[in-house]
Every structure is written in structure tokens, then in C-alpha cells.
C-alpha positions in Angstrom: 34.5 -9.4 2.9 34.5 -6.6 5.4 35.3 -2.9 4.8 37.1 -0.7 7.2 34.1 1.3 8.2 32.9 0.4 11.7 29.2 -0.4 12.2 27.3 1.6 14.8 27.1 -0.2 18.1 23.8 1.4 19.2 20.7 1.7 17.1 19.9 5.3 17.6 17.5 7.3 15.4 20.6 8.3 13.3 21.7 4.7 12.7 22.3 4.2 9.0 21.4 0.5 9.3 18.0 1.5 10.8 17.4 3.8 7.9 18.1 1.0 5.4 16.0 -1.5 7.5 13.0 0.9 7.0 13.0 -0.1 3.3 14.1 -3.7 3.6 11.6 -4.6 6.3 8.6 -3.9 4.0 7.6 -6.9 2.0 7.9 -6.2 -1.8 9.9 -3.0 -1.5 13.2 -4.6 -2.4 11.6 -6.6 -5.3 10.0 -3.4 -6.7 13.4 -1.7 -6.6 15.0 -4.8 -8.2 12.5 -4.6 -11.1 13.0 -0.9 -11.6 16.8 -1.3 -11.8 16.4 -2.4 -15.4 14.5 0.9 -16.3 11.1 2.5 -16.2 8.1 0.3 -15.7 4.4 0.9 -15.9 2.2 -0.2 -12.9 0.9 -3.2 -14.9 4.4 -4.4 -15.7 5.4 -4.3 -12.1 2.2 -6.1 -11.1 2.9 -8.9 -13.6 6.5 -9.2 -12.6 5.7 -9.4 -8.9 3.2 -12.2 -9.5 1.2 -12.4 -6.3 1.2 -8.8 -5.1 -2.2 -7.1 -4.9 -2.8 -3.8 -6.7 -3.5 -2.1 -3.4 -0.2 -3.3 -1.8 1.8 -2.4 -5.0 0.3 1.1 -5.0 1.1 1.5 -1.2 4.7 0.4 -1.7 5.2 2.6 -4.7 3.9 5.6 -2.8 6.1 4.8 0.2 9.2 4.4 -2.0 8.3 7.7 -3.7 7.9 9.5 -0.3 11.4 8.2 0.6 12.8 9.7 -2.5 13.7 6.3 -4.1 11.1 6.2 -6.9 9.8 8.9 -9.3 6.3 8.6 -10.7 5.3 10.2 -14.0 1.6 10.4 -14.9 0.8 10.9 -18.6 -2.6 12.7 -19.3 -4.0 10.0 -21.5 -7.3 8.1 -21.4 -6.9 6.0 -19.4 -4.0 7.7 -17.6 -0.7 6.0 -18.0 1.8 6.0 -15.1 5.5 5.1 -15.3 7.9 4.6 -12.4 11.6 5.0 -12.4 14.3 5.0 -9.7 15.8 8.3 -8.6 19.6 8.6 -8.1 19.1 7.6 -4.5 17.0 4.6 -5.6 19.7 3.5 -8.0 22.2 3.6 -5.1 20.1 0.9 -3.5 21.4 -1.4 -6.2 24.4 -2.3 -3.9 22.0 -3.5 -1.3 20.0 -5.6 -3.8 23.3 -7.1 -5.2 24.4 -8.0 -1.6 21.0 -9.6 -0.9 21.3 -11.6 -4.2 24.8 -12.8 -3.1 23.5 -13.8 0.3 20.4 -15.4 -1.1 22.5 -17.5 -3.4 24.7 -18.5 -0.5 21.6 -19.7 1.4 20.2 -21.5 -1.6 23.5 -23.3 -2.2 24.4 -24.2 1.3 24.7 -27.8 2.4 21.7 -29.1 4.3 22.5 -30.3 7.8 22.7 -34.0 8.3 19.8 -35.5 10.1 
């Protein structure tokens, strides 16, 4: 399924594929976004959902996604502080990329193995 929009032939600094790759190339970023598509989550919920991610890496990825304008962080002044994460409108637009990745991943998982 191909749309009518041509892909850029050169990978300049204004290349939209390059901009998306900045997000996709970081391990865990797409899975964090996937989890936030269902609604707001606390740090501990994301940590449990992502199974083997370290708290340090999760924190780094969330801050990176926040700096890109994809994730919004709300800190509640409780003891201990509670932090919730949600997707911004730009982050929600990434759902199309996640769905395309899910379709492609299913294709890879269901493909016939080559004969040996």
C-alpha cells in the first residue's frame, strides 16, 4: 500500500524520515509511546509494563520524549511525589507509526521460514 506522496531521495537535515528515525532508533521509545496510547501512566506502571527496562533508562527515555514534545509529565506534590505521563497531540499522532510497526512485525512473525 503506497500513498502518492514521494519519499525524499536525499537524507538532508530537513528529511522527515530522519526526524522520525530519531525517535524510532532509540530502544524503548516506541514501546513507551505504545503503552501511553491507552492513556496516562505512572512511572511504576510503565516500568512494570516494559519488563526489563532499568529505571535509569526509562527516566532518560521519558525525558527525551518530553523534550521532543511527544510526552507530557505531571508531577503531583504528594509524599512521595507522584508523576504521571501522557502523550501530547504530537505524541498521539505517532500512533500511525506504531500501528504500521505492528503490521510489519506481524508480517515478520507470520512469514514462512526459508527451506534449508
